[in-house]
Every structure is written in structure tokens, then in C-alpha cells.
C-alpha positions in Angstrom: 104.9 103.1 133.0 102.8 100.0 134.0 103.3 99.3 137.7 102.3 95.6 138.4 102.4 96.1 142.2 99.9 99.0 142.1 96.5 98.5 143.6 94.9 99.3 140.2 94.8 96.3 137.9 96.9 96.3 134.9 93.9 96.4 132.6 92.8 99.8 134.1 96.3 101.2 134.0 96.3 100.4 130.2 93.0 102.1 129.8 94.1 105.1 131.6 97.4 105.2 129.6 95.6 104.5 126.4 97.7 101.5 125.7 96.7 98.1 124.2 96.5 95.5 127.0 98.5 93.2 125.0 101.6 95.5 125.2 101.6 95.1 129.0 102.1 91.4 128.7 104.5 91.4 125.6 108.0 90.0 126.2 110.4 90.8 123.3 111.9 87.4 122.0 115.6 87.6 120.9 116.5 87.1 117.2 117.3 83.5 116.4 120.6 82.2 115.2 118.9 81.1 112.0 117.5 84.5 111.4 121.0 86.2 112.2 122.7 83.9 109.7 120.1 84.8 107.0 120.5 88.4 107.7 124.3 88.2 107.5 124.0 86.5 104.1 121.5 89.1 102.7 123.9 91.8 103.9 126.7 90.0 101.8 124.6 89.6 98.8 123.5 93.3 99.1 127.1 94.3 99.1 128.0 92.3 96.1 124.7 93.3 94.2 123.4 96.6 95.6 120.9 97.0 92.9 119.1 93.8 94.0 115.7 94.2 95.5 113.7 91.6 97.8 112.7 89.5 94.8 116.1 89.2 93.4 117.6 88.4 96.9 115.0 85.9 97.3 116.0 84.1 94.1 119.6 84.3 94.9 119.0 82.7 98.4 116.9 80.1 96.7 119.7 79.2 94.3 121.8 78.6 97.5 119.0 76.2 98.8 117.4 78.7 101.2 113.6 78.4 101.3 112.4 81.8 101.8 109.6 84.3 100.6 110.0 87.8 99.1 108.1 89.4 102.2 110.4 87.7 104.6 113.5 89.1 102.8 111.9 92.6 102.7 111.1 92.5 106.5 114.8 91.5 107.2 116.0 94.3 104.9 113.9 96.8 106.6 115.1 95.5 110.1 118.8 95.8 108.8 118.1 99.3 107.3 119.1 98.4 103.7 117.5 98.9 100.3 118.2 98.4 96.7 120.1 101.2 94.9 118.2 102.3 91.9 117.0 105.4 89.9 114.6 107.3 91.9 112.6 110.4 91.3 113.8 113.9 91.9 117.0 113.7 89.7 115.2 116.5 87.7 114.3 119.2 90.2 113.2 122.4 88.6 114.8 125.8 89.7 112.0 128.2 90.3 114.1 131.1 89.1 115.2 129.5 85.7 113.5 129.9 82.5 111.7 126.8 81.0 111.7 126.4 77.3 108.7 124.9 75.3 108.7 121.3 74.1 109.6 121.3 70.3 109.6 117.7 69.3 105.7 117.1 69.3 104.9 115.6 65.7 108.3 116.4 64.6 109.8 113.7 62.2 113.4 113.1 63.1 115.2 111.0 60.6 118.8 112.3 60.2 121.7 112.7 62.5 122.4 115.9 64.2 118.7 116.9 63.9 118.0 116.6 67.6 120.2 115.7 70.4 119.0 114.7 73.9 120.5 114.4 77.3 119.5 113.1 80.8 121.2 112.2 84.1 120.7 108.8 85.6 122.3 106.3 88.3 125.1 103.9 88.0 125.2 101.5 90.9 128.4 100.6 92.6 129.6 98.1 95.1 129.3 100.8 97.8 127.0 103.7 96.7 126.6 105.1 93.2 127.6 107.7 90.7 125.5 109.9 88.4 125.9 109.5 84.6 125.1 112.2 82.1 124.8 111.2 78.5 124.2 113.1 75.2 122.3 111.1 72.6 121.7 111.6 68.9 117.8 111.1 68.5 117.8 109.6 65.1 120.6 107.1 65.6 120.5 106.5 69.2 124.3 107.0 69.1 125.6 108.2 72.5 127.8 111.1 71.5 129.4 112.1 74.9 129.1 111.2 78.6 130.5 112.1 82.0 130.4 110.6 85.6 130.1 112.7 88.7 129.4 111.9 92.4 127.4 115.2 92.8 124.4 116.6 90.8 126.3 119.8 89.7 126.1 121.3 86.1 129.7 121.3 85.4 129.9 117.7 84.4 127.0 118.1 82.2 128.6 121.2 80.4 131.8 119.1 79.9 130.0 116.5 77.9 128.0 118.8 75.9 131.2 120.7 74.9 132.8 117.4 74.1 129.9 116.5 71.8 129.9 119.8 70.0 133.6 119.7 69.6 133.6 116.2 67.8 130.1 115.8 66.3 129.0 119.1 65.1 126.0 121.1 66.1 122.4 119.8 66.3 119.4 121.8 65.3 117.6 121.1 68.5 118.7 120.1 72.1 116.1 118.3 74.2 116.3 117.8 78.0 113.8 117.9 80.9 113.3 120.7 83.3 116.1 119.8 85.8 118.0 122.6 87.4 121.1 121.7 85.7 119.6 122.1 82.2 117.5 125.3 82.9 120.8 127.0 84.3 122.1 130.1 82.6 125.4 128.3 82.0 123.8 125.3 80.1 121.2 127.3 78.2 123.8 129.9 77.4 126.2 127.4 75.9 123.4 126.0 73.6 122.1 129.4 72.5 125.7 130.6 71.9 125.9 127.8 69.2 122.5 128.8 67.7 120.9 125.6 69.0 117.1 125.7 69.7 116.3 124.5 73.3 113.4 122.0 73.9 112.2 120.9 77.3 109.9 118.1 78.3 107.0 118.4 80.6 106.9 117.3 84.3 109.2 114.3 85.0 107.8 111.1 86.3 110.3 108.8 88.2 113.4 110.6 86.7 112.1 109.7 83.1 110.0 112.5 81.4 106.7 111.6 79.9 107.6 112.5 76.4 110.9 110.6 76.4 109.1 107.6 77.9 106.7 107.7 75.1 109.4 107.8 72.5 111.3 105.0 74.2 114.6 106.0 72.8 116.5 107.8 75.5 115.0 105.9 78.3 115.7 102.5 76.7 119.4 103.7 76.3 119.8 104.8 79.8 118.2 101.7 81.2 120.5 99.5 79.1 123.5 101.2 80.5 122.4 100.9 84.1 121.4 97.3 83.9 124.4 96.0 82.0 127.3 98.0 83.4 129.1 95.9 85.9 129.2 97.6 89.3 132.7 98.7 90.1 134.8 100.8 92.4 136.2 102.4 89.2 133.0 102.7 87.0 134.7 104.7 84.3 136.3 101.8 82.5 133.0 99.6 82.7 130.8 102.5 81.2 133.4 103.2 78.6 133.5 99.6 77.5 129.7 99.0 77.4 129.1 102.3 75.5 131.6 101.3 72.9 129.8 98.0 72.6 126.5 99.9 72.4 127.6 102.3 69.7 129.8 100.0 67.5 128.5 96.5 68.0 125.0 96.1 69.5 122.4 95.8 66.7 119.3 97.7 67.3 115.8 96.4 66.3 114.5 99.9 65.7 117.5 100.6 63.3 116.8 97.5 61.3 119.7 95.6 62.9 122.1 98.3 62.3 124.3 99.9 65.0 124.2 103.5 66.0 127.5 104.3 64.5 126.4 102.8 61.2 123.4 104.8 61.1 124.9 107.9 62.3 128.0 108.1 60.0 126.3 106.5 56.9 123.5 109.2 57.0 126.0 111.9 57.9 128.1 110.9 54.9 125.2 110.8 52.5 124.0 114.2 53.8 127.4 115.7 53.3 127.8 114.1 49.9 124.4 115.5 48.8 125.4 119.0 50.0 
């Protein structure tokens, strides 16, 4: 666009084209060998740890003796077109044609198993990509009752997990979810109403975790624990199963006075059945 042999000076040509004069004199510089080597190493670390952001990659590089700042790492990541894989908004998109149910848990005391179940969908990062994890949780004991993995956000894998929980753990009084289209679908709500379960739905979701669940901390903490502790793998089922077995049977919970979810769930369930 700029003709240096034209009788008009370069400055005037830039004015007519509404370009900054500095762009007419700029000469792109090639990427240095040092930067290319650094980008290559960032790419390797990203493949090994796809959940790592600029800060974690900076710390990993510093462990290797690389003196680098977070902003430099972020700049190189943008140039390479890579970003950390993590749970993002819009997992719970509401379908405009589906019925939305009221939130039933406000000021409700939940102290026994199978009083309230809750469920949600989150990400499990893999070495190359991610899968979706749907989990059903008993609210009082924090016990994960059933779960399924899927590479698509469909309703069928959610229904499979709920049917599994109903078959093995009985029927709750209330089932709480967010307003995602999977949970407001006629297939999902129909399954719950068929078993006489009251349906409760949270308000607007923020960042994939609803405000009401985030206030209680129970479901969101369980989901965050699963995502951060499960080792990324090409075959994630075994890793998720191994961690959830540890979570239910071995991991002590401070909110449960050091007991495990299985202890709280089965002890209270046995006491309730004996009393009946």
C-alpha cells in the first residue's frame, strides 16, 4: 500500500491511508532460537499437563532452571494458540422450551441419607482433550452414589447414572440440579417424577457452579476434588473409579467429623432402618 518511490512522502501516504507512520517503517524480526526452544518446551509441558495455566507452566519452567515470568509464558501460549483446559461456563445451558422447577432446599435441614440427592456435570482433563463427568451425590453424607463419563453433553449418560443410583441406593425425597438442558429435559424429569421424587433446581449458574451449590460448598468441593486429583489419562475410567473409591471409603472429611462418606451414609441408613 505504501509506495516509497511515489512523489508523495511516506508520511503523507500514511495520513491518507489512516495508518500509523511507525507501521510503514516496521520490519518484522524472526523468532529467536531461544524463544523457539522455549515454545517447544511449553508445548511439551502443555501436552503432559493440559490443565496447567501460565502460572503453573512458569513454575515448572523455573524448576528446570528457566528464568521466565508469567506474562512471557502467557504471550508465548497465545502465539502458539494453546490454553489450559479447565471447567468453563455454559455447561448448564437452559433450554427455553423446558419446564424449570423451584429451588426447594432453602432453609431445609438435611441430616439423613437419601433425603436429598444432587447432581452436576464437570470436566475431566485428559492428555489430549477432556471428557464430561456426571456424578450423583448424597447431600448429607457427600457420598458419590453413581457416575458416568461421556465425550458429549447428551442426556443419556446422565440418565444411566441416575438409574444406577436408584437401583442400588433407593429413592431420595428431593433431587437437586441446576437448570441445564440435560436436567430440564422430559426424559430426566420424567424419570424422577416416575419414582415420586420432588425436583429442585438452582438459580442461574455462574461459571458452571450454581450460586446455591457454591454457598453450600458440598457438591462443588466434591467436583473440584475429583477434577484436580484424578490423573489425566487416555483411559480415564479407571482413574476416576480409583479416586472415587478412595473418596467414598478412605478419605476423611472435616465436615463429617473425620468420617468417610460411606461411614456416614451407611451408619445413618442402618440406624434409620432399625428405628423403623
